[in-house]
Structures are given as structure tokens and as C-alpha cells.
N, C-alpha and C positions, 0 to 999 in steps of 0.2 A: 875495238869500237866502244865497248862498255867502259873500259878504263878511261878512255878519252872523255866520255860523258861524266864519269865520276869526278875526274879532275876538273872538268870545266865548271860543274855546278858545286863542287866541294861537298859531295854527298858522303858523309862519314869521315872525310879527311879534309885537310886544308885545301882550299881552291888553288889550283896551280895551272894557269893557262899554258905555260911552257910544256908541262907534262901532257896536258890535254892535246895540244898540237902534235906532240911527238906520237901519241897513241892514235890519234885520228889519222895522221899521215901513214902510219904502218897499215892501218885497216883500209885506208883509201887506196893505197898502192896495190892492195890485194883485190880491189874492185868493189868494196862495200859502199853502196850508194849513199847511205846516211852519213858515213864517215867522209865521203867526198864532199857532200853538201856542207857538213859542219866545218870541214877544213876550209872550204871556200869562204864561209862566214868569218872564220878566224883571220884569213888573209885580207878580207874586206875591211875588217875593223882593227886589225893589228893586235889581236889577242894572242899573246904568246909567240907571235911571229911578227916580222916587220910588215907594215901595211903594204900590200902589193896587189893592186887591181888586176894586173895581168895574170898572176897566179890564181887569184880568186876566180877570174873568168875561166881559166883552164879547168879548175875543179868543178865549177858550176856546170861547165859544158860536159864533163865526164858523167856527172849525175844526170844531166838532161838526156844524154845519149842512151842512158839506161831506162829512160821513160818517166822520170820523176817530173810531174807537171809543174811543181813550184820552181824547180831548177830550170825547166824549159822556159817558164815565164821570166825568170831572172836573166837567162841568156838573151831572151828577146829584148828586155829593157836595156841590157848592156849594149846590144847592137844599136838600139834606138838612140842612146845617149853617148855612145863612144866611150864607155867606161871599161878600161882594160883591153879594149879591142877597137879596131877602126869602126867608125859609124857606118852602118849598112842597113838601110830600111828594108831591103828585100830579104836579107837574112832575118831581120827582126820579125817580119811578117811570117816567114816560114816557121819560126820557133813559136810565135804567138798561136799559129794554127794548131801546132802539135799540142800545146797546153790547152787551148780552147776546146779541142776535140775531146779532151779528158775532163771537161766541165770546169776548168779553171775560170772563175768568174771575172777576174781581173784581165785575163787574156782575151776573154770574149768581149769585154768592154773595149779594150784597146784595139782589138781587131775591127770592131765596129767603127771606132774613130779613124783607123787607117783607111778603111773603105770609104767612109764619109768624106774624108779630106784628100784621098789619093796619096797617102804616105806609103811608099814601097809597093803599091798596087795601083791599078787603074781605078779611078774614082768610080764607085758603084753604090748608089743609094739602096738598091735591093739587098746587096750583101751587107751593107751597114745595118739595115733594118733587121736582117736575119740575126746578126751577132748581137746587136743591142737587145733584141727580144730574148735571146738565150740568157744573157746576163740579167736582164730585167726580171725574168721569171724566177731567177735565183735570188732576187732581192736587191740588186744593185740600184741604189737610188739615182746614181749618175746615168745609168743606162735607161732607167725609167724616164728620167727627165729628157734625155736625148730622143727617146721614142716619142714623147709628147711634142717635142720640137718638130720632128719629122711629120707627124700627123697635122700639127698646126700649120705648117707651111706646104704640106703636100709633097714631101721629098721621098720618092720611092713608093708612095702610096697615094690614094685619093685623099685630098684634104678633108679632114674630119675633126671639127672642133670638139665634139663630144668625146671622141676617143682620146684626143689630145688632153682634154681636161681629166679624163680618167687616169692617164699615165702621169700627168702632173700631180694628181692627188696621191697616187701611190708613192711617187718620189717624195712628196711632202711628208707623208706618213712615215717614210723611212729616213727622215732627217734632212732632206734637201731644201734649203731656203729658197733656191731658184725655183724648185718645184712648187713650193707654197706661193711664191709671188706670181708665177704663171697661172696657177690654179685660181688665185684670187682675181687676177685680171680677166680670165675667161668667165668666172662666176659673175663678175660685175657687168659683163657685156651680155649676160643672159644665157650662157651655155651651161 
């Protein structure tokens, strides 16, 4: 594993993706989670190996099965978009939940979107609200904006423009132009 990283970044030696892939593969086959994840990245991008989305997915999945939440999130996105595997929203949601339960902010946001829109699950505004809130509390401007929208329209909660404005303000503060625009509109209407 260490030799793979040394070759990948060229630390103290000349950078060599072929050698990095060789050493990562040896470690990955022995079950080393980080090597599995790094090898997946190499197959994803064609570093030292041919670009192979199916092989990338296989190695991401092995790392995900060992509990790595970033790998779990990546597996979920692969199922969502059909990259290296057949598109399957139900599988995507299962992997999103695994990653979200480990506080992966992107997985929490995407799980909120899945419940909000009924992708791979029965549409459920209460569950969408729950997952948006988890991501929003970790600083996701997109989740903060989505919470603002839900309060603004009363989706899964009682409609409350003051709370909507608060979430739009947080989204704006964290760089969301949509959040800034929505905050300004509510501010102009007296909220």
C-alpha cells in the first residue's frame, strides 16, 4: 500500500502510475481498504491502468463493503448514474443510507433528495426533511436551501416563512446564490 502511494505521488522517486497500480493491486487483493479505494480511482481515471468503469466499481464496492463511507457514497452514485454498473435507484438508496448513517454529508443530502422526489424510495417529505436537516447541520448550503424551500412551501412541516428565511440565510452565508435570492425575496416581503 505504502509503495503504491509513494509511486502515485512521486515521493522521493519519480512518479510512476504503472508501479502505483501494481502495488495498490497487490495490497487491494489482500483486503487493504485504502488500496482498494485508490485502485478504484486509478481505474476510474486510467492512471497506470486502462480506464475501466466496471473494474473501478468492483474495487469501490469492496472498499464500501468494509465500511468506508466515501466508498459507500461513490457506490451509491454509480448506481444512480449507471457508471460501471446497471442503474439501480433502490441499490443507490441502500448505499446512500449506509454512508449517511456514518455522517457523510453528501450522502445525507442525496438521501434527502431521493425521499423528496421519490427516487428509489416512496416519496416522503418527513424523511427528506430529516436527511436535509442532518446535512444542513453539517454546513451543506444545498441542504440548507432545500430546508428553506420545505418550510417556505410547508412540505413535511407547517409552513413557516421565518424559519424558511433563517435556512435561506444560512445557505446564503455558506455560498448559495439561490439561498441569497430566496432570503432577499422573503426579506422584501417583510419576513
